[in-house]
C-alpha positions in Angstrom: 139.4 83.7 139.4 138.2 83.2 136.0 135.2 85.3 135.2 133.1 85.3 131.9 130.8 88.2 131.1 127.9 86.8 129.3 126.5 88.8 127.0 123.4 87.6 124.7 122.6 90.0 121.7 120.7 90.7 119.3 120.8 93.8 117.0 123.0 95.5 119.0 125.3 97.0 115.9 124.6 100.5 117.6 125.9 99.6 121.1 128.4 96.7 121.1 131.4 98.4 120.4 131.0 101.4 122.9 129.8 98.8 125.3 132.7 96.4 125.3 135.0 99.2 125.2 133.5 100.8 128.5 133.7 97.3 129.9 137.0 96.8 129.4 138.1 100.0 130.4 136.2 99.3 133.7 137.6 95.9 134.7 141.4 96.4 133.7 141.2 97.9 137.4 139.9 94.7 139.0 142.3 92.7 140.8 142.2 89.0 141.7 139.8 88.4 138.6 140.7 87.3 135.1 137.7 88.7 132.9 136.3 87.5 129.6 133.5 88.6 127.6 131.4 86.1 125.9 129.1 87.3 123.1 126.1 84.6 122.3 124.4 86.3 119.2 121.2 85.2 117.8 122.4 85.8 114.3 121.5 89.3 114.0 121.1 90.9 110.9 122.4 94.0 111.9 125.6 92.2 111.9 126.5 92.5 115.1 128.7 89.7 115.0 130.9 91.2 112.4 131.7 94.2 114.6 132.4 91.4 117.3 135.0 90.1 115.2 136.7 92.9 114.4 137.1 93.8 118.0 138.5 90.0 118.6 141.6 91.3 116.6 143.1 93.6 119.2 141.2 92.1 122.4 142.0 88.3 123.0 139.6 88.4 126.1 136.7 88.9 123.5 135.0 85.5 122.3 132.0 84.8 120.3 129.7 82.1 119.5 126.0 81.7 117.8 122.8 80.8 119.2 121.0 79.1 116.5 118.0 78.1 118.8 117.3 82.0 119.8 115.9 83.6 122.5 117.5 85.0 126.0 117.2 81.7 127.9 118.8 79.8 125.1 121.5 82.2 124.9 122.1 82.0 128.2 122.1 78.4 128.7 124.6 78.3 125.9 126.6 80.9 127.1 126.9 79.3 130.6 127.8 76.1 129.3 130.6 77.4 126.8 132.1 79.8 129.5 132.3 76.7 131.9 133.7 73.9 129.4 135.9 76.4 127.5 137.0 79.5 129.5 137.1 77.6 133.0 134.7 80.2 134.4 134.6 80.3 138.0 132.1 83.2 138.1 129.5 84.1 135.4 127.8 87.8 135.0 124.8 88.2 133.4 124.2 91.8 131.8 123.0 93.5 129.0 125.1 94.6 126.2 122.6 98.1 125.8 124.1 100.2 128.5 120.9 99.5 130.7 123.3 98.1 133.1 126.4 100.4 133.8 129.6 98.4 133.5 130.9 100.4 136.6 129.2 98.3 138.7 130.9 95.0 137.9 133.6 95.6 140.3 131.1 96.1 143.1 129.1 92.6 141.7 132.7 90.9 142.0 133.6 92.6 145.6 131.0 90.6 147.2 131.6 87.5 145.4 135.2 87.8 146.9 133.5 88.3 150.4 132.1 85.0 149.8 128.8 85.3 148.4 127.6 83.0 145.9 125.1 85.0 143.9 125.3 88.9 143.9 122.7 90.4 142.2 122.3 94.3 140.9 119.1 95.0 142.2 116.6 98.1 141.1 114.6 97.6 144.2 116.7 97.8 147.4 117.5 101.6 148.7 119.7 103.1 146.1 118.5 101.3 143.3 116.1 102.6 140.9 114.3 102.3 137.6 113.4 105.1 134.8 111.3 108.0 135.8 109.6 108.6 132.7 108.4 105.0 132.3 104.8 104.6 131.6 102.9 103.7 134.6 102.0 100.5 133.6 105.5 99.3 132.8 106.4 100.5 136.4 103.5 98.6 138.0 104.5 95.6 135.5 108.3 95.7 137.0 107.9 96.6 140.4 104.6 94.4 141.4 105.5 91.6 139.2 108.4 91.3 140.8 106.6 91.1 144.4 104.4 88.6 143.0 107.2 86.3 141.9 109.0 86.7 145.3 106.3 85.3 147.1 104.7 82.7 144.9 108.3 81.1 144.3 109.6 81.6 148.1 112.2 83.9 147.3 111.2 86.2 150.2 114.6 87.6 150.9 115.4 88.8 147.6 114.1 91.8 146.4 114.8 91.9 142.9 114.3 88.2 141.3 114.1 89.1 138.0 116.9 91.6 137.3 119.3 90.5 134.4 122.6 92.0 136.0 124.1 89.5 138.3 127.1 87.4 139.5 127.0 83.6 140.1 129.7 81.2 141.1 129.6 78.3 138.5 130.0 75.6 141.1 126.1 76.3 141.7 125.6 76.5 137.6 127.2 73.1 137.4 124.5 71.1 139.6 121.8 72.4 137.4 120.2 70.7 134.4 120.2 73.9 132.3 118.5 71.8 129.5 115.7 71.0 131.6 114.8 74.5 132.5 112.2 75.0 129.7 111.7 79.0 130.0 113.2 81.2 127.4 112.2 85.1 128.4 113.4 86.6 131.5 111.7 83.9 133.2 115.0 82.5 133.1 116.3 84.9 135.4 114.3 83.5 138.1 114.6 80.0 137.4 118.4 80.3 137.9 117.9 82.3 141.1 115.6 79.9 142.5 117.8 76.7 141.3 120.6 78.4 143.2 118.9 79.1 146.0 117.5 75.7 146.7 121.4 74.6 146.3 122.1 76.8 149.0 123.8 79.8 147.4 124.4 82.8 149.6 122.6 85.7 147.8 123.6 89.8 148.0 122.2 92.7 146.8 123.7 95.9 145.4 121.8 98.8 144.3 122.0 99.7 140.8 120.2 102.3 138.7 118.4 100.8 135.6 118.4 103.1 132.6 116.5 102.7 129.0 118.7 101.9 125.9 119.7 104.9 124.2 120.0 103.2 120.5 118.5 100.0 119.5 115.0 98.6 120.3 113.9 96.8 123.4 113.4 92.6 123.4 110.6 92.5 125.9 107.8 90.8 124.4 104.0 90.2 126.0 105.0 86.2 125.5 107.6 86.9 127.8 105.2 88.4 130.4 103.0 85.5 130.2 105.6 83.0 130.5 106.8 84.9 133.6 103.6 84.7 135.4 103.0 81.2 134.5 106.5 80.1 135.5 105.9 81.8 138.7 102.7 79.3 139.7 105.3 76.4 138.3 108.1 77.2 140.7 105.3 77.6 143.7 104.2 74.0 142.9 107.7 72.9 142.9 108.5 74.5 146.4 106.8 71.7 148.0 107.8 68.6 145.7 
């Protein structure tokens, strides 16, 4: 199966070389899958794209496109389309390029795809998963209980981590979704993709992950992303009954 790891980037010059090196060190031992990495860069002023271009000289499985519309959701929409249309992807992997998601877990995600699941989630909220101990209380509450809120409002009761940004998805479900009609651009995009795939009958599975804070660079989470997420949860609630 062809796999494309879609990596939205904005100002990841400090991380991207080490991260891609770690990814390809891990995936070379994975059997039954051909793996590409697709960087979708938001015209990073720190020249992230230039670093990727240099890496491409020695690795034909590294691909790069630019996201003129900017934002996480738009980057994933663009990346998904490119991976399906140009890289013949059977499976898409979403993950962060700042080491918040451990490349060693890619193999475990794909093992469950190989076992017949359609949507495999790296979960912070099942046994064995975690979020950083040193997060401020407000951030812990926002992450954990915001996710619980979304699960019940959107009707995704069986999924413990609806907003995880680390997952593997079979493209036959993505192909059935009108990505351009998903009018969300922050991490609400993650919940929308999950909602649509579950509605289409995707079999989900969660593996535990330890989410860690980035060491280099700055977090991209904004207050407006949190507000979009809350509003969108209610929109999905209404959509359940249409």
